[in-house]
C-alpha positions as CSV (number, residue, x, y, z in Angstrom):
1,M,2.2,28.7,11.0
2,D,-1.3,29.8,10.3
3,F,-3.9,29.4,13.0
4,E,-7.7,28.7,12.6
5,K,-7.6,27.6,9.0
6,D,-10.6,25.7,7.7
7,L,-10.1,22.0,7.2
8,R,-9.8,21.4,3.4
9,A,-8.2,19.0,0.9
10,V,-6.2,20.1,-2.1
11,E,-5.4,17.9,-5.1
12,T,-1.9,18.0,-6.6
13,N,-0.4,17.1,-10.0
14,I,0.5,13.6,-8.7
15,P,-2.7,11.4,-8.8
16,G,-3.8,10.5,-5.2
17,L,-1.4,12.9,-3.5
18,L,-3.6,15.1,-1.3
19,V,-2.6,18.1,0.8
20,F,-4.7,19.0,3.9
21,D,-5.0,22.3,5.6
22,L,-5.6,21.6,9.3
23,P,-7.2,23.9,11.9
24,V,-4.7,24.7,14.6
25,H,-6.1,26.4,17.7
26,G,-3.5,28.5,19.7
27,D,-3.4,30.5,22.9
28,N,-0.9,31.7,25.5
29,R,-0.1,28.0,26.4
30,G,0.7,26.8,22.9
31,W,-1.6,25.1,20.4
32,F,-3.9,22.1,19.7
33,K,-5.1,20.4,16.6
34,E,-6.9,17.3,15.4
35,N,-4.0,15.8,13.5
36,W,-6.0,13.1,11.7
37,Q,-9.8,12.9,11.8
38,R,-11.1,9.9,9.9
39,A,-14.7,10.9,9.4
40,K,-14.1,14.6,8.5
41,Q,-11.2,13.9,6.2
42,T,-12.7,10.9,4.4
43,D,-15.6,13.2,3.6
44,L,-13.1,15.5,1.9
45,G,-11.5,12.7,-0.2
46,L,-8.9,11.1,2.1
47,P,-8.9,7.3,1.4
48,D,-10.0,5.2,4.4
49,F,-6.6,3.7,4.3
50,G,-6.6,1.8,7.7
51,P,-3.4,2.9,9.5
52,V,-1.8,0.3,11.7
53,Q,1.5,2.0,12.7
54,N,2.7,5.5,13.7
55,N,6.3,6.5,13.0
56,I,8.2,9.6,14.2
57,S,11.3,11.1,12.7
58,Y,13.1,13.5,15.0
59,N,15.5,15.9,13.1
60,A,17.9,17.5,15.5
61,K,19.4,20.1,13.1
62,K,18.1,22.4,10.4
63,G,19.2,21.0,7.0
64,V,18.7,17.3,7.8
65,T,17.5,15.9,4.4
66,R,16.0,12.4,3.9
67,G,14.8,10.5,0.8
68,I,13.7,9.9,-1.9
69,H,12.1,6.6,-0.8
70,A,8.9,5.0,-2.3
71,E,7.5,2.5,0.2
72,P,4.9,-0.3,-0.2
73,W,2.2,1.4,1.9
74,D,0.1,4.5,2.0
75,K,1.1,7.2,4.5
76,Y,-0.3,10.3,6.1
77,I,2.4,12.8,7.0
78,S,2.1,15.7,9.5
79,I,4.4,17.9,11.6
80,A,4.4,18.0,15.4
81,A,7.1,20.6,15.7
82,G,9.1,22.7,13.3
83,S,8.7,22.7,9.6
84,V,9.9,20.9,6.5
85,F,10.3,21.4,2.8
86,G,8.8,18.3,1.2
87,A,9.3,16.8,-2.2
88,W,7.4,13.9,-3.7
89,V,8.1,12.0,-6.9
90,D,5.7,9.5,-8.5
91,L,7.6,6.2,-8.9
92,R,4.5,4.2,-9.9
93,P,4.5,2.8,-13.4
94,G,2.3,4.8,-15.8
95,E,1.9,8.2,-17.3
96,S,2.6,10.1,-14.1
97,F,6.0,8.4,-13.4
98,G,8.5,11.1,-12.6
99,Q,6.0,13.8,-11.7
100,V,7.2,16.0,-8.8
101,Y,5.3,18.0,-6.2
102,T,6.8,20.2,-3.5
103,T,5.4,22.2,-0.6
104,I,6.3,23.3,2.9
105,L,4.7,21.4,5.8
106,D,4.2,22.8,9.3
107,P,1.7,21.7,12.0
108,S,-1.1,23.3,10.1
109,K,-0.6,21.3,6.9
110,A,-0.5,17.5,6.3
111,I,-0.2,15.3,3.2
112,Y,-1.5,11.9,2.1
113,V,1.0,9.9,0.1
114,P,-0.2,6.9,-1.8
115,R,1.8,3.7,-2.1
116,G,4.6,4.0,-4.7
117,V,5.1,7.8,-4.5
118,G,8.6,8.6,-3.4
119,N,8.9,10.8,-0.3
120,S,11.6,13.2,0.9
121,F,11.9,16.2,3.1
122,Q,14.4,18.8,4.4
123,A,14.1,20.1,8.0
124,L,13.8,23.9,8.0
125,E,14.2,24.2,11.8
126,D,16.2,22.6,14.6
127,G,14.2,20.0,16.5
128,T,11.7,19.3,13.7
129,V,9.4,16.4,14.5
130,Y,7.9,14.6,11.4
131,T,5.3,12.0,12.1
132,Y,3.4,9.7,9.8
133,L,0.7,7.0,9.8
134,V,1.1,3.9,7.6
135,N,-1.2,1.1,6.7
136,A,1.2,-1.8,6.9
137,H,3.7,-3.0,9.5
138,W,7.4,-2.6,8.7
139,S,9.3,-5.8,8.0
140,L,12.4,-6.9,6.1
141,E,10.2,-8.4,3.4
142,Q,8.5,-5.1,3.0
143,K,11.8,-3.2,2.9
144,R,12.9,-5.4,0.0
145,T,10.1,-3.8,-2.1
146,Y,11.3,-0.2,-1.6
147,T,12.4,1.8,-4.6
148,F,14.5,5.0,-4.6
149,V,15.5,8.1,-6.6
150,N,18.4,10.5,-5.9
151,L,17.7,13.7,-4.0
152,A,20.2,15.5,-6.3
153,D,18.8,14.3,-9.6
154,P,18.9,17.5,-11.8
155,D,16.0,16.1,-14.0
156,L,13.7,16.4,-11.0
157,H,14.3,20.2,-10.7
158,I,13.8,20.2,-7.0
159,Q,14.8,23.6,-5.5
160,W,16.0,22.6,-2.1
161,P,15.9,25.7,0.3
162,I,19.2,24.6,1.8
163,P,21.7,23.4,-0.9
164,L,22.2,19.7,-0.7
165,E,26.0,20.1,-0.3
166,D,25.3,22.0,2.9
167,S,22.7,19.5,4.2
168,E,22.9,16.5,6.5
169,R,22.2,13.3,4.5
170,S,22.8,9.6,5.2
171,E,25.4,7.7,3.2
172,A,22.7,5.5,1.7
173,D,20.7,8.5,0.4
174,L,23.8,9.8,-1.4
175,H,23.9,6.8,-3.7
176,H,20.3,6.3,-4.9
177,P,19.8,6.1,-8.7
178,M,18.8,8.9,-10.9
179,L,15.2,8.9,-12.2
180,R,16.3,7.5,-15.6
181,D,17.6,4.4,-13.7
182,A,15.0,4.2,-11.0
183,K,12.9,1.0,-10.7
184,P,9.1,1.7,-10.7
185,M,7.3,0.4,-7.6
186,A,5.9,-3.0,-8.4
187,P,2.1,-3.5,-7.7
188,R,1.0,-5.7,-4.8
189,R,1.3,-9.4,-5.4
190,T,-1.5,-11.6,-6.7
191,M,-2.0,-15.0,-5.1
192,V,-3.7,-17.8,-7.0
193,T,-5.0,-20.6,-4.8
194,G,-6.0,-24.0,-6.1
195,C,-3.4,-23.7,-8.8
196,N,-3.1,-27.4,-9.7
197,G,-6.6,-27.7,-11.0
198,Q,-7.9,-27.1,-14.6
199,L,-8.6,-23.5,-13.9
200,G,-5.4,-22.9,-12.0
201,H,-3.4,-24.3,-14.9
202,A,-5.2,-22.1,-17.3
203,I,-4.4,-19.0,-15.2
204,R,-0.8,-20.0,-14.9
205,D,-0.6,-20.5,-18.7
206,Y,-2.1,-17.1,-19.2
207,V,0.3,-15.4,-16.8
208,D,3.3,-17.1,-18.5
209,A,2.1,-16.3,-22.0
210,H,1.6,-12.6,-21.2
211,G,4.7,-12.1,-19.1
212,L,2.8,-11.0,-16.1
213,E,4.8,-10.4,-12.9
214,G,4.0,-10.6,-9.2
215,F,1.9,-13.8,-9.3
216,E,2.3,-16.5,-6.7
217,F,0.7,-20.0,-7.0
218,N,-0.4,-22.1,-4.2
219,D,-2.3,-25.4,-3.8
220,I,-3.3,-27.4,-0.8
221,D,0.2,-28.7,-0.3
222,T,1.6,-25.2,0.3
223,F,-1.5,-23.3,1.5
224,D,-4.6,-25.1,2.7
225,F,-6.9,-22.1,2.9
226,S,-9.5,-24.1,4.8
227,D,-7.0,-24.3,7.8
228,P,-7.0,-21.2,9.9
229,A,-3.6,-22.0,11.3
230,Q,-2.0,-21.6,7.9
231,Y,-2.8,-17.9,7.4
232,D,0.0,-16.6,9.6
233,Q,2.7,-17.8,7.2
234,F,1.8,-14.8,4.9
235,D,2.2,-11.1,5.3
236,W,-1.2,-10.2,3.7
237,S,-0.3,-6.6,3.3
238,L,2.0,-7.6,0.4
239,Y,-1.0,-8.9,-1.6
240,G,-3.5,-6.9,-3.6
241,T,-5.5,-9.7,-5.1
242,V,-6.4,-13.3,-4.3
243,I,-7.7,-15.5,-7.1
244,N,-9.3,-18.7,-5.9
245,A,-9.2,-21.3,-8.6
246,G,-9.8,-24.2,-6.3
247,A,-13.1,-26.0,-5.9
248,Y,-14.4,-29.5,-5.3
249,T,-16.4,-30.2,-8.4
250,A,-16.9,-34.0,-8.2
251,V,-20.7,-33.6,-7.7
252,D,-21.4,-37.3,-7.2
253,K,-18.6,-37.8,-4.7
254,A,-19.8,-34.8,-2.8
255,E,-22.8,-36.8,-1.8
256,T,-20.6,-39.3,0.1
257,P,-19.6,-38.7,3.7
258,E,-15.9,-38.3,2.8
259,G,-16.6,-36.1,-0.3
260,R,-19.0,-33.9,1.6
261,V,-16.3,-33.0,4.1
262,L,-13.8,-32.2,1.3
263,A,-16.4,-30.2,-0.7
264,W,-17.3,-28.1,2.4
265,K,-13.7,-27.3,3.0
266,A,-13.0,-26.3,-0.6
267,N,-16.2,-24.5,-1.5
268,A,-17.4,-23.0,1.8
269,Q,-14.9,-23.1,4.7
270,G,-11.8,-22.0,2.8
271,P,-13.4,-19.1,0.8
272,A,-15.1,-17.9,4.0
273,L,-11.8,-17.8,5.9
274,L,-10.1,-15.7,3.2
275,V,-12.6,-12.9,3.9
276,V,-13.2,-13.0,7.6
277,P,-12.5,-9.8,9.5
278,E,-9.7,-11.4,11.5
279,V,-7.7,-12.0,8.4
280,L,-8.3,-8.5,7.2
281,R,-7.3,-7.1,10.6
282,K,-4.0,-8.9,10.7
283,S,-3.2,-7.9,7.2
284,G,-3.7,-4.2,7.8
285,L,-5.9,-3.9,4.8
286,A,-8.7,-1.4,4.9
287,R,-11.4,-3.0,2.8
288,C,-12.2,-6.2,1.0
289,R,-14.1,-6.5,-2.3
290,V,-15.4,-9.9,-3.3
291,G,-16.5,-10.4,-6.9
292,F,-17.4,-13.6,-8.8
293,S,-16.2,-13.8,-12.3
294,R,-16.1,-16.4,-15.1
295,L,-12.5,-15.3,-15.9
296,S,-13.5,-15.9,-19.5
297,A,-10.2,-14.6,-20.8
298,W,-8.6,-17.7,-19.2
299,C,-11.1,-20.5,-19.3
300,H,-14.7,-21.5,-18.9
301,R,-16.3,-22.6,-15.8
302,A,-16.1,-26.3,-15.0
303,G,-18.9,-28.3,-13.6
304,T,-22.1,-27.1,-11.9
305,C,-21.1,-27.5,-8.2
306,P,-21.6,-24.2,-6.3
307,G,-18.3,-22.6,-5.9
308,S,-16.7,-24.1,-9.0
309,G,-16.3,-20.7,-10.7
310,A,-13.2,-18.7,-9.9
311,W,-13.5,-15.7,-7.7
312,T,-11.3,-12.9,-6.7
313,I,-10.6,-10.8,-3.6
314,G,-9.1,-7.4,-4.2
315,W,-7.8,-5.2,-1.4
316,R,-7.2,-1.5,-1.5
């Protein structure tokens, strides 16, 4: 391990996969480091990814090998003790699918792995401690979205320091598919609210006509977004976009006492709840972008009541 390195970020051949050199300060007692420093590292290009959980993998023996798993969250990996040979495979759909990057990690080097990039490592020392921050909480529903590729796939050309036949692997990792059969990581889901209105029907028709996947449709009978109590039924970290197609557009009725209440819930209270900090905090999402759009590819705006146009919320 190298001591007193300058903090720096290095890009790799996999888009978004960043390696960090970390300053480690050592003396006769041992060593100390800032393992993750949000302000300094975001200035160097680390996404402000909003970690919500820290996991630790203890590897008792040299040769323990784990992977290759692509998971539905971003992660920041570092080493607390020992060292590993790491291999990452891009399993996101697109031109970089199948790209491989390898390097050795020790306490002076960390790596940021974006969602959908497959992760694997081999412990190079007994007692290696591998730790990582993630920006979503583990759940069975999240686990169902994992995708995998086999550690031994010859098409990946990974030069494992310890031959895999001499390594310690789990039974599950022995049977992952080869890259040619691997399933790309699906994008985060898109939720459409107010799906039973004119605009909602137009969006659904567009999605069906173009074979788009990952869309979920809700209306007030399944998700009343003006009711704060209904938000806990969703794991918001599974969603990347919310399209609100619901609105109260009966302008004349909005002037009545009953209509005014309904219009306020649909056009003000509900949209506000979708973007309040408490919802974002529970979701584990780092940022929220709000944009208003005519969604002209799907349909025209209906009515003149404020809030009648569709709007989207995109999380990254």
